[in-house]
C-alpha positions in Angstrom: -39.7 17.3 19.7 -42.0 19.6 17.7 -45.5 18.2 17.3 -48.3 19.6 15.3 -51.8 18.4 16.4 -54.5 18.9 13.7 -57.8 19.0 15.4 -61.2 20.2 14.2 -62.3 21.1 17.7 -60.3 22.8 20.5 -61.5 25.0 23.3 -63.5 27.1 23.4 -64.9 25.4 20.3 -66.2 22.1 21.6 -68.5 19.6 19.9 -67.8 16.6 22.1 -64.9 15.0 23.9 -62.2 15.3 21.2 -61.5 18.9 21.9 -61.1 18.4 25.6 -58.8 15.5 24.9 -56.5 17.5 22.6 -56.5 20.4 25.1 -55.4 18.2 28.0 -52.9 16.1 26.0 -51.1 19.0 24.5 -50.8 20.8 27.8 -49.3 17.7 29.3 -46.9 17.4 26.4 -45.8 21.0 26.8 -45.2 20.3 30.5 -42.9 17.5 29.4 -40.8 19.9 27.3 -42.3 19.2 23.8 -42.7 22.1 21.4 -46.4 21.7 20.7 -48.6 23.4 18.1 -52.3 23.0 17.7 -53.8 23.8 14.3 -57.5 24.1 14.5 -60.4 26.0 12.9 -61.3 29.6 13.6 -64.8 30.5 14.7 -64.8 33.5 12.4 -63.1 34.7 9.3 -59.9 35.7 11.0 -56.6 33.9 11.4 -55.4 34.1 15.0 -52.3 32.9 16.8 -51.5 32.7 20.5 -50.1 30.6 23.3 -52.3 28.8 25.8 -50.7 26.9 28.7 -47.4 26.6 26.8 -49.2 25.4 23.6 -49.0 27.5 20.4 -52.5 27.6 18.9 -53.2 28.6 15.3 -56.8 29.1 14.4 -57.4 29.0 10.6 -60.6 30.4 9.0 -62.5 28.2 6.6 -62.0 28.6 2.9 -64.9 28.4 0.5 -67.3 26.7 -0.1 -69.3 28.5 2.6 -71.9 25.9 3.7 -73.6 25.1 7.0 -72.4 22.3 9.3 -75.0 19.7 8.4 -75.2 16.2 7.2 -76.2 17.3 3.7 -73.2 19.6 3.4 -70.7 17.9 5.7 -68.1 17.0 3.1 -68.0 20.5 1.6 -67.8 22.0 5.1 -64.8 19.7 5.9 -63.1 20.7 2.6 -63.3 24.4 3.4 -61.9 23.8 6.9 -59.0 21.7 5.8 -57.9 23.9 2.9 -57.8 26.8 5.3 -55.6 24.8 7.7 -53.3 23.7 4.9 -52.6 27.3 3.9 -51.1 27.8 7.4 -48.2 25.5 6.7 -45.9 28.5 6.3 -46.6 29.7 9.8 -45.4 26.4 11.3 -42.0 26.1 9.6 -41.1 22.5 10.5 -42.3 19.6 12.5 -41.1 16.2 13.7 -44.6 14.7 14.0 -48.0 15.6 12.6 -50.7 14.2 14.7 -54.2 13.9 13.1 -57.3 13.6 15.2 -60.1 11.7 13.3 -61.0 11.6 9.6 -62.1 15.2 9.6 -58.5 16.3 9.6 -57.0 13.6 7.3 -56.4 15.7 4.2 -54.9 18.6 6.2 -52.6 16.3 8.3 -51.4 14.3 5.4 -50.7 17.4 3.4 -48.9 19.1 6.3 -46.7 16.0 6.8 -45.5 16.3 3.2 -45.2 20.1 3.2 -43.3 20.2 6.5 -41.2 17.1 5.7 -42.2 15.7 9.1 -40.6 12.4 10.2 -43.9 10.8 11.1 -47.7 11.0 10.7 -49.6 9.7 13.7 -53.4 9.4 13.7 -55.7 9.1 16.7 -58.9 7.4 15.7 -61.4 8.4 18.3 -64.3 6.5 16.7 -65.2 5.0 13.3 -68.1 5.5 11.0 -68.9 1.8 10.7 -68.6 1.4 14.5 -71.2 4.2 15.1 -73.6 2.3 12.9 -72.9 -1.1 14.4 -70.8 -2.3 11.5 -72.9 -0.9 8.7 -72.3 1.8 6.1 -75.9 2.9 5.6 -75.5 5.6 3.0 -73.1 7.3 0.5 -71.9 9.8 3.2 -70.9 6.9 5.4 -69.1 5.3 2.5 -67.1 8.5 1.9 -66.2 8.9 5.6 -65.1 5.3 5.8 -62.9 5.7 2.8 -61.1 8.7 4.3 -60.7 6.8 7.6 -59.2 3.9 5.7 -56.8 6.2 3.8 -55.7 8.0 7.0 -55.1 4.7 8.8 -52.8 3.5 6.1 -51.0 6.8 5.6 -50.2 7.0 9.3 -47.0 5.2 10.6 -48.7 4.8 13.9 -52.3 4.7 15.0 -53.5 5.5 18.5 -56.8 4.3 19.9 -58.3 4.6 23.4 -59.2 1.0 24.2 -58.5 -2.6 23.4 -62.0 -2.7 21.8 -61.1 0.1 19.4 -57.8 -1.6 18.6 -59.6 -4.7 17.4 -62.2 -2.6 15.6 -59.6 -0.5 13.8 -57.5 -3.5 12.8 -60.5 -5.3 11.4 -62.1 -2.4 9.6 -59.0 -1.0 7.9 -56.9 -4.2 7.6 -54.1 -2.8 9.7 -51.7 -5.1 11.7 -52.6 -4.8 15.4 -48.9 -4.2 16.2 -49.2 -0.8 14.4 -51.9 0.3 16.8 -51.1 1.8 20.3 -53.7 1.7 23.0 -53.5 4.8 25.0 -56.5 5.6 27.2 -58.1 9.0 27.5 -57.4 10.8 30.8 -58.8 13.2 33.3 -57.5 16.0 35.5 -59.0 15.1 38.9 -58.3 18.5 40.3 -60.7 20.1 37.8 -63.6 17.8 38.7 -65.1 19.5 41.7 -68.7 20.2 42.5 -70.0 23.2 44.5 -71.9 21.8 47.5 -74.6 24.6 47.4 -75.1 24.2 43.6 -75.2 20.4 44.0 -77.9 20.7 46.7 -79.9 23.2 44.6 -79.9 21.0 41.5 -80.9 18.0 43.6 -83.9 19.9 45.0 -84.8 21.2 41.6 -84.7 18.0 39.7 -85.6 15.2 42.2 -86.9 16.6 45.5 -89.0 13.4 46.3 -87.0 10.5 45.1 -83.9 9.1 43.4 -82.1 11.1 40.7 -80.8 9.3 37.6 -78.6 11.3 35.2 -77.6 10.9 31.6 -74.8 13.1 30.1 -73.8 13.2 26.5 -74.8 13.8 22.9 -78.4 12.9 22.2 -77.5 10.6 19.3 -78.8 7.0 18.7 -75.4 5.4 19.5 -75.4 7.0 23.0 -78.4 4.9 24.0 -80.6 7.5 25.8 -83.6 5.7 24.3 -82.8 2.6 26.3 -82.8 4.5 29.6 -86.2 6.0 28.6 -87.6 2.5 27.9 -86.4 1.5 31.4 -88.1 4.3 33.3 -91.5 2.7 33.8 -89.9 -0.2 35.5 -87.7 2.1 37.5 -90.6 4.3 38.6 -92.6 1.3 39.8 -89.7 0.2 42.0 -88.6 3.7 43.0 -91.4 6.2 43.6 -90.5 9.8 42.9 -87.6 8.8 40.6 -86.7 11.4 38.0 -84.2 11.2 35.1 -82.3 14.2 33.7 -80.8 14.2 30.2 -78.0 16.7 29.9 -76.9 17.3 26.3 -78.0 18.1 22.7 -78.0 16.2 19.5 -79.8 15.1 16.3 -81.8 12.4 18.2 -83.3 14.9 20.7 -86.7 15.3 19.0 -87.2 11.6 18.8 -86.4 11.2 22.5 -88.9 13.9 23.4 -91.5 12.1 21.4 -90.6 8.8 23.1 -91.1 10.4 26.5 -94.4 11.8 25.4 -95.6 8.5 24.0 -94.8 6.7 27.2 -96.4 9.5 29.3 -93.2 10.1 31.2 -93.2 13.8 31.1 -93.4 14.3 34.8 -90.4 12.0 35.3 -88.0 13.4 32.7 -86.1 16.7 32.2 -84.1 17.6 29.1 -81.6 20.1 30.5 -79.6 20.8 27.3 -75.9 21.7 27.4 -75.0 22.9 30.9 -72.1 25.2 32.0 -69.2 23.2 33.4 -70.0 24.1 37.0 -73.7 23.0 36.7 -72.7 19.8 34.9 -70.3 18.8 37.6 -72.9 19.6 40.3 -75.6 17.6 38.4 -73.4 14.5 38.2 -72.4 14.9 41.8 -76.1 15.2 42.8 -77.1 12.0 41.0 -77.8 8.8 42.8 -76.7 7.0 39.6 -75.0 8.1 36.5 -76.2 5.9 33.6 -74.1 5.5 30.4 -76.3 3.4 28.2 -74.2 3.6 25.0 -74.8 1.2 22.1 -71.4 2.1 20.7 -68.7 3.7 22.9 -65.0 3.6 22.0 -64.0 4.8 25.4 -66.7 6.3 27.6 -65.4 9.6 28.9 -68.7 10.3 30.7 -68.1 7.3 33.0 -64.6 8.6 33.8 -66.1 12.0 34.7 -68.7 10.4 36.9 -66.0 8.4 38.7 -64.0 11.6 39.2 -67.0 13.0 41.1 -67.5 9.8 43.1 -71.0 9.1 41.5 -72.1 5.5 41.3 -71.9 4.2 37.7 -74.3 2.0 35.7 -73.0 1.5 32.2 -73.5 -0.8 29.2 -71.1 -3.6 28.6 -69.6 -2.3 25.4 -66.4 -0.9 24.0 -64.2 1.0 26.4 -66.9 1.2 29.1 -66.5 -2.5 29.7 -62.8 -2.0 30.2 -63.1 0.7 32.9 -66.2 -0.4 34.7 -65.8 -3.9 36.2 -69.2 -5.2 37.3 -69.5 -5.3 41.0 -66.1 -3.6 41.5 -66.1 -0.1 40.0 -69.8 0.0 39.1 -72.6 -2.0 37.6 -73.1 -3.1 34.0 -75.9 -4.2 31.7 -76.3 -5.6 28.2 -76.4 -2.7 25.6 -79.9 -1.9 24.4 -81.6 -4.1 27.1 -83.9 -1.8 29.1 -84.9 -4.5 31.6 -81.3 -5.3 32.4 -80.6 -1.5 32.7 -83.5 -1.2 35.1 -82.3 -4.1 37.2 -78.8 -2.6 37.5 -80.0 0.8 38.4 -82.4 -0.6 41.0 -79.5 -2.6 42.5 -77.4 0.5 42.7 -80.2 2.4 44.5 -81.1 -0.4 46.9 -77.5 -1.1 47.9 -76.2 2.4 48.7 -73.2 1.2 50.7 -72.1 -1.1 47.9 -72.6 1.7 45.4 -70.5 4.1 47.4 -67.7 1.5 47.8 -67.6 0.9 44.0 -67.6 4.7 43.4 -64.5 5.0 45.6 -62.8 2.1 43.8 -63.5 3.8 40.4 -62.0 7.0 41.6 -58.9 5.3 42.9 -58.5 3.6 39.5 -58.6 7.0 37.8 -55.9 8.4 40.1 -53.6 5.4 39.5 -54.0 4.9 35.7 -55.7 7.8 34.0 -53.4 10.8 34.6 -52.5 13.0 31.7 -48.8 13.0 32.4 -48.6 9.3 31.9 -50.8 9.6 28.8 -48.5 12.3 27.3 -45.5 10.0 28.0 -47.1 7.1 26.3 -48.1 9.3 23.3 -44.5 10.5 22.9 -43.4 6.9 22.9 -45.8 6.2 20.1 -44.2 9.1 18.2 -40.8 7.5 18.5 -42.2 4.2 17.2 -43.8 6.0 14.3 -40.6 7.8 13.4 -38.8 4.4 13.1 -41.5 3.0 10.8 -41.2 3.3 7.1 -43.6 5.5 5.1 -46.5 3.6 3.5 -46.1 3.6 -0.3 -49.2 1.8 -1.2 -52.4 0.8 0.6 -55.3 -1.5 -0.3 -58.5 0.2 -1.4 -61.1 0.4 1.3 -63.9 -2.1 1.4 -67.0 -0.3 0.2 -69.6 -3.0 0.4 -73.2 -3.1 -0.6 -75.8 -2.2 2.0 -76.2 -5.9 3.1 -72.6 -6.2 4.4 -71.6 -5.6 8.0 -67.9 -4.7 8.3 -67.6 -5.9 11.9 -68.9 -9.4 11.4 -67.0 -12.2 9.8 
């Protein structure tokens, strides 16, 4: 089976978890014997081709308009990227399946399906615009993104999502029958998640020499909930002298979080570490007494999976895919999203019951080993391709719901 994955990020160009997902999935598919191509954007003005771990990678330069990657110019930036991708159709030749990853690749993937006469278009919806905003479309840019997501969902013969929560969300938002949606979790390569003992010890001494270490890893955006952890820190400091919190990541919400720390006079308790090299990131997670994932919106929760791979105790919000992986009291502890008092209570419980936390961490890692391997995920994805190839092409689709600003798409 020849499969073309269309992805806007792919190593070494990484914005978030999508690029790592495509990398691991395509390598596992190549190991299964699939003929796999990744079409992605180039980091410069040059078209390049090569083979990485059995996967043919085509990196297409952007066409004009030449604009920065910013909210104000996002749609134009996406246009330039996708037209550059589409002009690579002649390099591919033919394909059985075109696999789109999120709305950012919708036009390129749909165009390639037609240009290559592919038997099927499959779309992985990693997250939704309305979901990121708790069901709202707050501005015209959100309206535009939602309309593209809706179009892609209806053009695809099969949709893949990473959790049961996302299946329900996708079906509701885009008026798609749930039976057209496959739930295939993200995965992890356990052998890659190792932490150097000397580096782990060094980071522990650097960040929290006199008390517990609490760690947040992820993009510093509102939906990731770092502000909830900051709100919980005064309670946590009172119960746990010397406690420090490290935030590893970057994002558009960073300056607000820095202001929040300053306003609460928590500067001595908080470190913003930025993006860390992989070795340091692994060591930081391994050094933590608790990894907190306080997301307000989380389709899957890859950070929790990574923490489990390093046997770090987990405290996560009960939302989305997080609630499907972390079972309270079994593989970690949970709290109500956005509730700083509940978060503080869960973290305190994890710190006070070290033996229980270690037992839950072991159970979480065992669950990873049994259910989250990439070979199984590649097999399930190929099965979704087979289902897609059997399904008829969509000839007409309802127009997307573009409500006024008072409408929440995720509430009846």
